[in-house]
CHARMM internal coordinates of N, CA and C (Angstrom, degrees):
IC EDIT
DIST 1 N 1 CA 1.4377
DIST 1 CA 1 C 1.5076
ANGL 1 N 1 CA 1 C 107.76
DIST 1 C 2 N 1.3194
ANGL 1 CA 1 C 2 N 117.37
DIHE 1 N 1 CA 1 C 2 N 134.03
DIST 2 N 2 CA 1.4744
ANGL 1 C 2 N 2 CA 120.82
DIHE 1 CA 1 C 2 N 2 CA -178.37
DIST 2 CA 2 C 1.5341
ANGL 2 N 2 CA 2 C 110.21
DIHE 1 C 2 N 2 CA 2 C -85.50
DIST 2 C 3 N 1.2971
ANGL 2 CA 2 C 3 N 114.46
DIHE 2 N 2 CA 2 C 3 N 148.62
DIST 3 N 3 CA 1.4726
ANGL 2 C 3 N 3 CA 120.18
DIHE 2 CA 2 C 3 N 3 CA -179.15
DIST 3 CA 3 C 1.5403
ANGL 3 N 3 CA 3 C 107.55
DIHE 2 C 3 N 3 CA 3 C -98.18
DIST 3 C 4 N 1.3204
ANGL 3 CA 3 C 4 N 115.31
DIHE 3 N 3 CA 3 C 4 N 173.12
DIST 4 N 4 CA 1.4443
ANGL 3 C 4 N 4 CA 120.44
DIHE 3 CA 3 C 4 N 4 CA 177.97
DIST 4 CA 4 C 1.5313
ANGL 4 N 4 CA 4 C 111.37
DIHE 3 C 4 N 4 CA 4 C -63.09
DIST 4 C 5 N 1.3348
ANGL 4 CA 4 C 5 N 114.84
DIHE 4 N 4 CA 4 C 5 N -36.06
DIST 5 N 5 CA 1.4728
ANGL 4 C 5 N 5 CA 118.70
DIHE 4 CA 4 C 5 N 5 CA 177.93
DIST 5 CA 5 C 1.4900
ANGL 5 N 5 CA 5 C 112.33
DIHE 4 C 5 N 5 CA 5 C -62.80
DIST 5 C 6 N 1.3445
ANGL 5 CA 5 C 6 N 116.53
DIHE 5 N 5 CA 5 C 6 N -39.58
DIST 6 N 6 CA 1.4622
ANGL 5 C 6 N 6 CA 119.71
DIHE 5 CA 5 C 6 N 6 CA 179.00
DIST 6 CA 6 C 1.5160
ANGL 6 N 6 CA 6 C 111.03
DIHE 5 C 6 N 6 CA 6 C -69.93
DIST 6 C 7 N 1.3035
ANGL 6 CA 6 C 7 N 118.16
DIHE 6 N 6 CA 6 C 7 N -34.50
DIST 7 N 7 CA 1.4724
ANGL 6 C 7 N 7 CA 122.17
DIHE 6 CA 6 C 7 N 7 CA -179.58
DIST 7 CA 7 C 1.5368
ANGL 7 N 7 CA 7 C 110.97
DIHE 6 C 7 N 7 CA 7 C -75.46
DIST 7 C 8 N 1.3006
ANGL 7 CA 7 C 8 N 119.23
DIHE 7 N 7 CA 7 C 8 N -15.52
DIST 8 N 8 CA 1.4552
ANGL 7 C 8 N 8 CA 123.30
DIHE 7 CA 7 C 8 N 8 CA -176.24
DIST 8 CA 8 C 1.5426
ANGL 8 N 8 CA 8 C 110.32
DIHE 7 C 8 N 8 CA 8 C -62.56
DIST 8 C 9 N 1.3008
ANGL 8 CA 8 C 9 N 118.46
DIHE 8 N 8 CA 8 C 9 N -26.33
DIST 9 N 9 CA 1.4665
ANGL 8 C 9 N 9 CA 120.27
DIHE 8 CA 8 C 9 N 9 CA -178.65
DIST 9 CA 9 C 1.5359
ANGL 9 N 9 CA 9 C 111.23
DIHE 8 C 9 N 9 CA 9 C -65.84
DIST 9 C 10 N 1.3255
ANGL 9 CA 9 C 10 N 117.33
DIHE 9 N 9 CA 9 C 10 N -19.09
DIST 10 N 10 CA 1.4566
ANGL 9 C 10 N 10 CA 121.53
DIHE 9 CA 9 C 10 N 10 CA -179.81
DIST 10 CA 10 C 1.5529
ANGL 10 N 10 CA 10 C 112.97
DIHE 9 C 10 N 10 CA 10 C -88.59
DIST 10 C 11 N 1.3088
ANGL 10 CA 10 C 11 N 115.53
DIHE 10 N 10 CA 10 C 11 N -4.39
DIST 11 N 11 CA 1.4435
ANGL 10 C 11 N 11 CA 121.22
DIHE 10 CA 10 C 11 N 11 CA 175.91
DIST 11 CA 11 C 1.5181
ANGL 11 N 11 CA 11 C 112.40
DIHE 10 C 11 N 11 CA 11 C 61.29
DIST 11 C 12 N 1.3488
ANGL 11 CA 11 C 12 N 117.25
DIHE 11 N 11 CA 11 C 12 N -134.89
DIST 12 N 12 CA 1.4761
ANGL 11 C 12 N 12 CA 121.92
DIHE 11 CA 11 C 12 N 12 CA -177.05
DIST 12 CA 12 C 1.5134
ANGL 12 N 12 CA 12 C 112.72
DIHE 11 C 12 N 12 CA 12 C -65.86
DIST 12 C 13 N 1.3088
ANGL 12 CA 12 C 13 N 118.34
DIHE 12 N 12 CA 12 C 13 N -21.36
DIST 13 N 13 CA 1.4763
ANGL 12 C 13 N 13 CA 119.57
DIHE 12 CA 12 C 13 N 13 CA -178.29
DIST 13 CA 13 C 1.5277
ANGL 13 N 13 CA 13 C 110.96
DIHE 12 C 13 N 13 CA 13 C -78.42
DIST 13 C 14 N 1.3151
ANGL 13 CA 13 C 14 N 121.01
DIHE 13 N 13 CA 13 C 14 N -11.38
DIST 14 N 14 CA 1.4477
ANGL 13 C 14 N 14 CA 123.81
DIHE 13 CA 13 C 14 N 14 CA -177.08
DIST 14 CA 14 C 1.5353
ANGL 14 N 14 CA 14 C 112.30
DIHE 13 C 14 N 14 CA 14 C -57.77
DIST 14 C 15 N 1.3037
ANGL 14 CA 14 C 15 N 117.97
DIHE 14 N 14 CA 14 C 15 N -36.21
DIST 15 N 15 CA 1.4635
ANGL 14 C 15 N 15 CA 120.37
DIHE 14 CA 14 C 15 N 15 CA -177.76
DIST 15 CA 15 C 1.5332
ANGL 15 N 15 CA 15 C 111.33
DIHE 14 C 15 N 15 CA 15 C -67.02
DIST 15 C 16 N 1.3183
ANGL 15 CA 15 C 16 N 117.61
DIHE 15 N 15 CA 15 C 16 N -22.23
DIST 16 N 16 CA 1.4657
ANGL 15 C 16 N 16 CA 120.22
DIHE 15 CA 15 C 16 N 16 CA 179.90
DIST 16 CA 16 C 1.5497
ANGL 16 N 16 CA 16 C 111.36
DIHE 15 C 16 N 16 CA 16 C -93.25
DIST 16 C 17 N 1.3157
ANGL 16 CA 16 C 17 N 118.34
DIHE 16 N 16 CA 16 C 17 N -12.11
DIST 17 N 17 CA 1.4373
ANGL 16 C 17 N 17 CA 122.32
DIHE 16 CA 16 C 17 N 17 CA -178.30
DIST 17 CA 17 C 1.5198
ANGL 17 N 17 CA 17 C 113.64
DIHE 16 C 17 N 17 CA 17 C -92.48
DIST 17 C 18 N 1.2994
ANGL 17 CA 17 C 18 N 118.16
DIHE 17 N 17 CA 17 C 18 N -16.89
DIST 18 N 18 CA 1.4674
ANGL 17 C 18 N 18 CA 120.23
DIHE 17 CA 17 C 18 N 18 CA -176.33
DIST 18 CA 18 C 1.5397
ANGL 18 N 18 CA 18 C 107.56
DIHE 17 C 18 N 18 CA 18 C -144.40
DIST 18 C 19 N 1.3444
ANGL 18 CA 18 C 19 N 114.84
DIHE 18 N 18 CA 18 C 19 N 136.53
DIST 19 N 19 CA 1.4775
ANGL 18 C 19 N 19 CA 119.67
DIHE 18 CA 18 C 19 N 19 CA 176.28
DIST 19 CA 19 C 1.5140
ANGL 19 N 19 CA 19 C 110.00
DIHE 18 C 19 N 19 CA 19 C -72.06
DIST 19 C 20 N 1.3342
ANGL 19 CA 19 C 20 N 116.61
DIHE 19 N 19 CA 19 C 20 N 151.96
DIST 20 N 20 CA 1.4668
ANGL 19 C 20 N 20 CA 119.22
DIHE 19 CA 19 C 20 N 20 CA 173.99
DIST 20 CA 20 C 1.5064
ANGL 20 N 20 CA 20 C 112.37
DIHE 19 C 20 N 20 CA 20 C -58.94
DIST 20 C 21 N 1.3302
ANGL 20 CA 20 C 21 N 116.47
DIHE 20 N 20 CA 20 C 21 N 153.64
DIST 21 N 21 CA 1.4515
ANGL 20 C 21 N 21 CA 122.97
DIHE 20 CA 20 C 21 N 21 CA -177.35
DIST 21 CA 21 C 1.5449
ANGL 21 N 21 CA 21 C 112.58
DIHE 20 C 21 N 21 CA 21 C -52.11
DIST 21 C 22 N 1.3360
ANGL 21 CA 21 C 22 N 116.63
DIHE 21 N 21 CA 21 C 22 N -42.97
DIST 22 N 22 CA 1.4632
ANGL 21 C 22 N 22 CA 120.84
DIHE 21 CA 21 C 22 N 22 CA -177.49
DIST 22 CA 22 C 1.5390
ANGL 22 N 22 CA 22 C 110.34
DIHE 21 C 22 N 22 CA 22 C -63.47
DIST 22 C 23 N 1.3206
ANGL 22 CA 22 C 23 N 117.75
DIHE 22 N 22 CA 22 C 23 N -44.13
DIST 23 N 23 CA 1.4796
ANGL 22 C 23 N 23 CA 122.03
DIHE 22 CA 22 C 23 N 23 CA 177.34
DIST 23 CA 23 C 1.5154
ANGL 23 N 23 CA 23 C 112.21
DIHE 22 C 23 N 23 CA 23 C -61.10
DIST 23 C 24 N 1.3214
ANGL 23 CA 23 C 24 N 116.31
DIHE 23 N 23 CA 23 C 24 N -42.89
DIST 24 N 24 CA 1.4579
ANGL 23 C 24 N 24 CA 120.79
DIHE 23 CA 23 C 24 N 24 CA -179.51
DIST 24 CA 24 C 1.5431
ANGL 24 N 24 CA 24 C 110.50
DIHE 23 C 24 N 24 CA 24 C -63.75
DIST 24 C 25 N 1.3036
ANGL 24 CA 24 C 25 N 117.12
DIHE 24 N 24 CA 24 C 25 N -42.94
DIST 25 N 25 CA 1.4724
ANGL 24 C 25 N 25 CA 120.01
DIHE 24 CA 24 C 25 N 25 CA -178.30
DIST 25 CA 25 C 1.5470
ANGL 25 N 25 CA 25 C 109.72
DIHE 24 C 25 N 25 CA 25 C -66.55
DIST 25 C 26 N 1.3578
ANGL 25 CA 25 C 26 N 117.64
DIHE 25 N 25 CA 25 C 26 N -40.96
DIST 26 N 26 CA 1.4286
ANGL 25 C 26 N 26 CA 120.56
DIHE 25 CA 25 C 26 N 26 CA 177.27
DIST 26 CA 26 C 1.5253
ANGL 26 N 26 CA 26 C 112.13
DIHE 25 C 26 N 26 CA 26 C -62.09
DIST 26 C 27 N 1.3252
ANGL 26 CA 26 C 27 N 117.03
DIHE 26 N 26 CA 26 C 27 N -41.70
DIST 27 N 27 CA 1.4636
ANGL 26 C 27 N 27 CA 120.53
DIHE 26 CA 26 C 27 N 27 CA 179.64
DIST 27 CA 27 C 1.5299
ANGL 27 N 27 CA 27 C 111.76
DIHE 26 C 27 N 27 CA 27 C -65.89
DIST 27 C 28 N 1.3293
ANGL 27 CA 27 C 28 N 116.72
DIHE 27 N 27 CA 27 C 28 N -37.14
DIST 28 N 28 CA 1.4492
ANGL 27 C 28 N 28 CA 120.01
DIHE 27 CA 27 C 28 N 28 CA 179.80
DIST 28 CA 28 C 1.5340
ANGL 28 N 28 CA 28 C 112.63
DIHE 27 C 28 N 28 CA 28 C -71.16
DIST 28 C 29 N 1.2995
ANGL 28 CA 28 C 29 N 117.15
DIHE 28 N 28 CA 28 C 29 N -24.85
DIST 29 N 29 CA 1.4588
ANGL 28 C 29 N 29 CA 121.54
DIHE 28 CA 28 C 29 N 29 CA -178.08
DIST 29 CA 29 C 1.5296
ANGL 29 N 29 CA 29 C 114.08
DIHE 28 C 29 N 29 CA 29 C -92.48
DIST 29 C 30 N 1.3121
ANGL 29 CA 29 C 30 N 118.74
DIHE 29 N 29 CA 29 C 30 N -3.60
DIST 30 N 30 CA 1.4607
ANGL 29 C 30 N 30 CA 122.83
DIHE 29 CA 29 C 30 N 30 CA 177.09
DIST 30 CA 30 C 1.5417
ANGL 30 N 30 CA 30 C 109.20
DIHE 29 C 30 N 30 CA 30 C -68.39
DIST 30 C 31 N 1.3053
ANGL 30 CA 30 C 31 N 117.42
DIHE 30 N 30 CA 30 C 31 N 136.63
DIST 31 N 31 CA 1.4643
ANGL 30 C 31 N 31 CA 117.73
DIHE 30 CA 30 C 31 N 31 CA 177.29
DIST 31 CA 31 C 1.5199
ANGL 31 N 31 CA 31 C 111.30
DIHE 30 C 31 N 31 CA 31 C -68.79
DIST 31 C 32 N 1.3237
ANGL 31 CA 31 C 32 N 116.26
DIHE 31 N 31 CA 31 C 32 N 144.14
DIST 32 N 32 CA 1.4557
ANGL 31 C 32 N 32 CA 122.58
DIHE 31 CA 31 C 32 N 32 CA -177.73
DIST 32 CA 32 C 1.5073
ANGL 32 N 32 CA 32 C 109.29
DIHE 31 C 32 N 32 CA 32 C -137.96
DIST 32 C 33 N 1.3276
ANGL 32 CA 32 C 33 N 116.92
DIHE 32 N 32 CA 32 C 33 N 126.61
DIST 33 N 33 CA 1.4446
ANGL 32 C 33 N 33 CA 121.41
DIHE 32 CA 32 C 33 N 33 CA 177.93
DIST 33 CA 33 C 1.5282
ANGL 33 N 33 CA 33 C 108.36
DIHE 32 C 33 N 33 CA 33 C -114.46
DIST 33 C 34 N 1.3355
ANGL 33 CA 33 C 34 N 116.92
DIHE 33 N 33 CA 33 C 34 N 106.17
DIST 34 N 34 CA 1.4437
ANGL 33 C 34 N 34 CA 121.41
DIHE 33 CA 33 C 34 N 34 CA -176.48
DIST 34 CA 34 C 1.5253
ANGL 34 N 34 CA 34 C 112.74
DIHE 33 C 34 N 34 CA 34 C -65.19
DIST 34 C 35 N 1.3365
ANGL 34 CA 34 C 35 N 119.12
DIHE 34 N 34 CA 34 C 35 N -20.12
DIST 35 N 35 CA 1.4719
ANGL 34 C 35 N 35 CA 120.32
DIHE 34 CA 34 C 35 N 35 CA -179.15
DIST 35 CA 35 C 1.5279
ANGL 35 N 35 CA 35 C 111.20
DIHE 34 C 35 N 35 CA 35 C -80.89
DIST 35 C 36 N 1.3407
ANGL 35 CA 35 C 36 N 118.84
DIHE 35 N 35 CA 35 C 36 N -20.69
DIST 36 N 36 CA 1.4684
ANGL 35 C 36 N 36 CA 117.89
DIHE 35 CA 35 C 36 N 36 CA -176.34
DIST 36 CA 36 C 1.5472
ANGL 36 N 36 CA 36 C 112.21
DIHE 35 C 36 N 36 CA 36 C -117.00
DIST 36 C 37 N 1.3138
ANGL 36 CA 36 C 37 N 118.36
DIHE 36 N 36 CA 36 C 37 N -7.96
DIST 37 N 37 CA 1.4670
ANGL 36 C 37 N 37 CA 120.75
DIHE 36 CA 36 C 37 N 37 CA 178.64
DIST 37 CA 37 C 1.5181
ANGL 37 N 37 CA 37 C 110.44
DIHE 36 C 37 N 37 CA 37 C -81.53
DIST 37 C 38 N 1.3497
ANGL 37 CA 37 C 38 N 114.54
DIHE 37 N 37 CA 37 C 38 N 140.93
DIST 38 N 38 CA 1.5009
ANGL 37 C 38 N 38 CA 119.72
DIHE 37 CA 37 C 38 N 38 CA 179.38
DIST 38 CA 38 C 1.4836
ANGL 38 N 38 CA 38 C 110.16
DIHE 37 C 38 N 38 CA 38 C -155.21
DIST 38 C 39 N 1.3167
ANGL 38 CA 38 C 39 N 115.39
DIHE 38 N 38 CA 38 C 39 N 173.34
DIST 39 N 39 CA 1.4582
ANGL 38 C 39 N 39 CA 122.82
DIHE 38 CA 38 C 39 N 39 CA 172.32
DIST 39 CA 39 C 1.5177
ANGL 39 N 39 CA 39 C 108.29
DIHE 38 C 39 N 39 CA 39 C -119.29
DIST 39 C 40 N 1.3601
ANGL 39 CA 39 C 40 N 116.44
DIHE 39 N 39 CA 39 C 40 N 141.13
DIST 40 N 40 CA 1.4437
ANGL 39 C 40 N 40 CA 121.95
DIHE 39 CA 39 C 40 N 40 CA -176.83
DIST 40 CA 40 C 1.5304
ANGL 40 N 40 CA 40 C 107.88
DIHE 39 C 40 N 40 CA 40 C -120.97
DIST 40 C 41 N 1.3239
ANGL 40 CA 40 C 41 N 117.09
DIHE 40 N 40 CA 40 C 41 N 140.71
DIST 41 N 41 CA 1.4641
ANGL 40 C 41 N 41 CA 122.04
DIHE 40 CA 40 C 41 N 41 CA 178.60
DIST 41 CA 41 C 1.5306
ANGL 41 N 41 CA 41 C 108.37
DIHE 40 C 41 N 41 CA 41 C -65.16
DIST 41 C 42 N 1.3487
ANGL 41 CA 41 C 42 N 116.20
DIHE 41 N 41 CA 41 C 42 N 135.38
DIST 42 N 42 CA 1.4454
ANGL 41 C 42 N 42 CA 122.34
DIHE 41 CA 41 C 42 N 42 CA 179.80
DIST 42 CA 42 C 1.5180
ANGL 42 N 42 CA 42 C 108.88
DIHE 41 C 42 N 42 CA 42 C -133.79
DIST 42 C 43 N 1.3347
ANGL 42 CA 42 C 43 N 118.48
DIHE 42 N 42 CA 42 C 43 N 141.79
DIST 43 N 43 CA 1.4456
ANGL 42 C 43 N 43 CA 122.49
DIHE 42 CA 42 C 43 N 43 CA -177.61
DIST 43 CA 43 C 1.5460
ANGL 43 N 43 CA 43 C 112.26
DIHE 42 C 43 N 43 CA 43 C -67.80
DIST 43 C 44 N 1.3203
ANGL 43 CA 43 C 44 N 115.70
DIHE 43 N 43 CA 43 C 44 N -37.59
DIST 44 N 44 CA 1.4933
ANGL 43 C 44 N 44 CA 118.85
DIHE 43 CA 43 C 44 N 44 CA -174.56
DIST 44 CA 44 C 1.5335
ANGL 44 N 44 CA 44 C 112.59
DIHE 43 C 44 N 44 CA 44 C -88.87
DIST 44 C 45 N 1.3225
ANGL 44 CA 44 C 45 N 115.99
DIHE 44 N 44 CA 44 C 45 N -39.85
DIST 45 N 45 CA 1.4703
ANGL 44 C 45 N 45 CA 119.96
DIHE 44 CA 44 C 45 N 45 CA -172.42
DIST 45 CA 45 C 1.5365
ANGL 45 N 45 CA 45 C 114.27
DIHE 44 C 45 N 45 CA 45 C -105.99
DIST 45 C 46 N 1.3184
ANGL 45 CA 45 C 46 N 117.61
DIHE 45 N 45 CA 45 C 46 N -0.38
DIST 46 N 46 CA 1.4542
ANGL 45 C 46 N 46 CA 124.71
DIHE 45 CA 45 C 46 N 46 CA -177.49
DIST 46 CA 46 C 1.5154
ANGL 46 N 46 CA 46 C 110.24
DIHE 45 C 46 N 46 CA 46 C 79.88
DIST 46 C 47 N 1.3330
ANGL 46 CA 46 C 47 N 117.89
DIHE 46 N 46 CA 46 C 47 N -64.01
DIST 47 N 47 CA 1.4903
ANGL 46 C 47 N 47 CA 121.95
DIHE 46 CA 46 C 47 N 47 CA 174.92
DIST 47 CA 47 C 1.5422
ANGL 47 N 47 CA 47 C 108.33
DIHE 46 C 47 N 47 CA 47 C -137.90
DIST 47 C 48 N 1.3227
ANGL 47 CA 47 C 48 N 115.78
DIHE 47 N 47 CA 47 C 48 N 144.45
DIST 48 N 48 CA 1.4792
ANGL 47 C 48 N 48 CA 122.27
DIHE 47 CA 47 C 48 N 48 CA 175.27
DIST 48 CA 48 C 1.5287
ANGL 48 N 48 CA 48 C 109.48
DIHE 47 C 48 N 48 CA 48 C -128.88
DIST 48 C 49 N 1.3148
ANGL 48 CA 48 C 49 N 116.80
DIHE 48 N 48 CA 48 C 49 N 153.53
DIST 49 N 49 CA 1.4645
ANGL 48 C 49 N 49 CA 121.81
DIHE 48 CA 48 C 49 N 49 CA 178.78
DIST 49 CA 49 C 1.5354
ANGL 49 N 49 CA 49 C 110.41
DIHE 48 C 49 N 49 CA 49 C -72.86
DIST 49 C 50 N 1.2861
ANGL 49 CA 49 C 50 N 114.83
DIHE 49 N 49 CA 49 C 50 N 141.63
DIST 50 N 50 CA 1.4656
ANGL 49 C 50 N 50 CA 119.89
DIHE 49 CA 49 C 50 N 50 CA 178.00
DIST 50 CA 50 C 1.5341
ANGL 50 N 50 CA 50 C 110.44
DIHE 49 C 50 N 50 CA 50 C -142.87
DIST 50 C 51 N 1.3194
ANGL 50 CA 50 C 51 N 115.01
DIHE 50 N 50 CA 50 C 51 N 168.87
DIST 51 N 51 CA 1.4771
ANGL 50 C 51 N 51 CA 122.69
DIHE 50 CA 50 C 51 N 51 CA 176.37
DIST 51 CA 51 C 1.5192
ANGL 51 N 51 CA 51 C 107.88
DIHE 50 C 51 N 51 CA 51 C -126.64
DIST 51 C 52 N 1.3176
ANGL 51 CA 51 C 52 N 115.55
DIHE 51 N 51 CA 51 C 52 N 130.01
DIST 52 N 52 CA 1.4751
ANGL 51 C 52 N 52 CA 120.60
DIHE 51 CA 51 C 52 N 52 CA 179.85
DIST 52 CA 52 C 1.5058
ANGL 52 N 52 CA 52 C 108.88
DIHE 51 C 52 N 52 CA 52 C -70.86
DIST 52 C 53 N 1.3503
ANGL 52 CA 52 C 53 N 116.57
DIHE 52 N 52 CA 52 C 53 N 122.62
DIST 53 N 53 CA 1.4508
ANGL 52 C 53 N 53 CA 122.16
DIHE 52 CA 52 C 53 N 53 CA 179.52
DIST 53 CA 53 C 1.5235
ANGL 53 N 53 CA 53 C 111.12
DIHE 52 C 53 N 53 CA 53 C -90.42
DIST 53 C 54 N 1.3271
ANGL 53 CA 53 C 54 N 115.92
DIHE 53 N 53 CA 53 C 54 N -44.58
DIST 54 N 54 CA 1.4445
ANGL 53 C 54 N 54 CA 119.92
DIHE 53 CA 53 C 54 N 54 CA -179.18
DIST 54 CA 54 C 1.5386
ANGL 54 N 54 CA 54 C 111.42
DIHE 53 C 54 N 54 CA 54 C -156.05
DIST 54 C 55 N 1.3124
ANGL 54 CA 54 C 55 N 115.51
DIHE 54 N 54 CA 54 C 55 N 157.47
DIST 55 N 55 CA 1.4491
ANGL 54 C 55 N 55 CA 122.90
DIHE 54 CA 54 C 55 N 55 CA 177.25
DIST 55 CA 55 C 1.5354
ANGL 55 N 55 CA 55 C 107.74
DIHE 54 C 55 N 55 CA 55 C -127.80
DIST 55 C 56 N 1.3459
ANGL 55 CA 55 C 56 N 116.49
DIHE 55 N 55 CA 55 C 56 N 130.06
DIST 56 N 56 CA 1.4642
ANGL 55 C 56 N 56 CA 120.52
DIHE 55 CA 55 C 56 N 56 CA 178.06
DIST 56 CA 56 C 1.5192
ANGL 56 N 56 CA 56 C 108.06
DIHE 55 C 56 N 56 CA 56 C -137.01
DIST 56 C 57 N 1.2771
ANGL 56 CA 56 C 57 N 116.84
DIHE 56 N 56 CA 56 C 57 N 100.76
DIST 57 N 57 CA 1.4336
ANGL 56 C 57 N 57 CA 121.21
DIHE 56 CA 56 C 57 N 57 CA -178.67
DIST 57 CA 57 C 1.5227
ANGL 57 N 57 CA 57 C 109.24
DIHE 56 C 57 N 57 CA 57 C 64.43
DIST 57 C 58 N 1.3153
ANGL 57 CA 57 C 58 N 117.56
DIHE 57 N 57 CA 57 C 58 N -118.81
DIST 58 N 58 CA 1.4632
ANGL 57 C 58 N 58 CA 121.09
DIHE 57 CA 57 C 58 N 58 CA 178.32
DIST 58 CA 58 C 1.4969
ANGL 58 N 58 CA 58 C 114.78
DIHE 57 C 58 N 58 CA 58 C -93.74
DIST 58 C 59 N 1.3440
ANGL 58 CA 58 C 59 N 117.28
DIHE 58 N 58 CA 58 C 59 N 1.98
DIST 59 N 59 CA 1.4687
ANGL 58 C 59 N 59 CA 122.56
DIHE 58 CA 58 C 59 N 59 CA -177.15
DIST 59 CA 59 C 1.5035
ANGL 59 N 59 CA 59 C 110.34
DIHE 58 C 59 N 59 CA 59 C -103.34
DIST 59 C 60 N 1.3318
ANGL 59 CA 59 C 60 N 115.57
DIHE 59 N 59 CA 59 C 60 N 138.63
DIST 60 N 60 CA 1.4522
ANGL 59 C 60 N 60 CA 121.99
DIHE 59 CA 59 C 60 N 60 CA 178.64
DIST 60 CA 60 C 1.5329
ANGL 60 N 60 CA 60 C 109.33
DIHE 59 C 60 N 60 CA 60 C -124.99
DIST 60 C 61 N 1.3126
ANGL 60 CA 60 C 61 N 118.06
DIHE 60 N 60 CA 60 C 61 N 130.03
DIST 61 N 61 CA 1.4514
ANGL 60 C 61 N 61 CA 122.46
DIHE 60 CA 60 C 61 N 61 CA 176.40
DIST 61 CA 61 C 1.5307
ANGL 61 N 61 CA 61 C 106.27
DIHE 60 C 61 N 61 CA 61 C -98.35
DIST 61 C 62 N 1.3380
ANGL 61 CA 61 C 62 N 115.43
DIHE 61 N 61 CA 61 C 62 N 127.11
DIST 62 N 62 CA 1.4504
ANGL 61 C 62 N 62 CA 122.44
DIHE 61 CA 61 C 62 N 62 CA -177.77
DIST 62 CA 62 C 1.5080
ANGL 62 N 62 CA 62 C 112.02
DIHE 61 C 62 N 62 CA 62 C -122.89
DIST 62 C 63 N 1.3296
ANGL 62 CA 62 C 63 N 117.57
DIHE 62 N 62 CA 62 C 63 N 135.67
DIST 63 N 63 CA 1.4727
ANGL 62 C 63 N 63 CA 122.42
DIHE 62 CA 62 C 63 N 63 CA 171.95
DIST 63 CA 63 C 1.5109
ANGL 63 N 63 CA 63 C 107.01
DIHE 62 C 63 N 63 CA 63 C -95.43
DIST 63 C 64 N 1.3531
ANGL 63 CA 63 C 64 N 116.61
DIHE 63 N 63 CA 63 C 64 N 121.24
DIST 64 N 64 CA 1.4675
ANGL 63 C 64 N 64 CA 119.80
DIHE 63 CA 63 C 64 N 64 CA 176.78
DIST 64 CA 64 C 1.5177
ANGL 64 N 64 CA 64 C 107.02
DIHE 63 C 64 N 64 CA 64 C -77.74
DIST 64 C 65 N 1.3248
ANGL 64 CA 64 C 65 N 115.47
DIHE 64 N 64 CA 64 C 65 N 125.05
DIST 65 N 65 CA 1.4575
ANGL 64 C 65 N 65 CA 121.83
DIHE 64 CA 64 C 65 N 65 CA -170.74
DIST 65 CA 65 C 1.5475
ANGL 65 N 65 CA 65 C 115.07
DIHE 64 C 65 N 65 CA 65 C -58.84
DIST 65 C 66 N 1.3089
ANGL 65 CA 65 C 66 N 116.86
DIHE 65 N 65 CA 65 C 66 N -40.60
DIST 66 N 66 CA 1.4796
ANGL 65 C 66 N 66 CA 119.21
DIHE 65 CA 65 C 66 N 66 CA -175.53
DIST 66 CA 66 C 1.5309
ANGL 66 N 66 CA 66 C 113.41
DIHE 65 C 66 N 66 CA 66 C -78.46
DIST 66 C 67 N 1.3544
ANGL 66 CA 66 C 67 N 117.95
DIHE 66 N 66 CA 66 C 67 N -31.81
DIST 67 N 67 CA 1.4531
ANGL 66 C 67 N 67 CA 119.42
DIHE 66 CA 66 C 67 N 67 CA -172.09
DIST 67 CA 67 C 1.5063
ANGL 67 N 67 CA 67 C 113.64
DIHE 66 C 67 N 67 CA 67 C -113.40
DIST 67 C 68 N 1.3180
ANGL 67 CA 67 C 68 N 119.03
DIHE 67 N 67 CA 67 C 68 N -7.78
DIST 68 N 68 CA 1.4645
ANGL 67 C 68 N 68 CA 124.28
DIHE 67 CA 67 C 68 N 68 CA -179.41
DIST 68 CA 68 C 1.5350
ANGL 68 N 68 CA 68 C 111.40
DIHE 67 C 68 N 68 CA 68 C 61.21
DIST 68 C 69 N 1.3445
ANGL 68 CA 68 C 69 N 118.98
DIHE 68 N 68 CA 68 C 69 N 30.05
DIST 69 N 69 CA 1.4586
ANGL 68 C 69 N 69 CA 122.86
DIHE 68 CA 68 C 69 N 69 CA 178.76
DIST 69 CA 69 C 1.5229
ANGL 69 N 69 CA 69 C 109.75
DIHE 68 C 69 N 69 CA 69 C -81.73
END
COOR INIT
IC SEED 1 N 1 CA 1 C
IC BUILD
């Protein structure tokens, strides 16, 4: 993990290269289930995060996290 002193070499751009400590800790503490997490092809965003709701044979039902589709 880089420290503020190490990021100082990037000057004003440093704030865009690393998330604040609070955001990083929150992201690390979010629950993650590798068996149900997936990415789905999207026309606007290329790929979006999704959660597998059910599997039936060769078909998979996915809930897109941002839109609840």
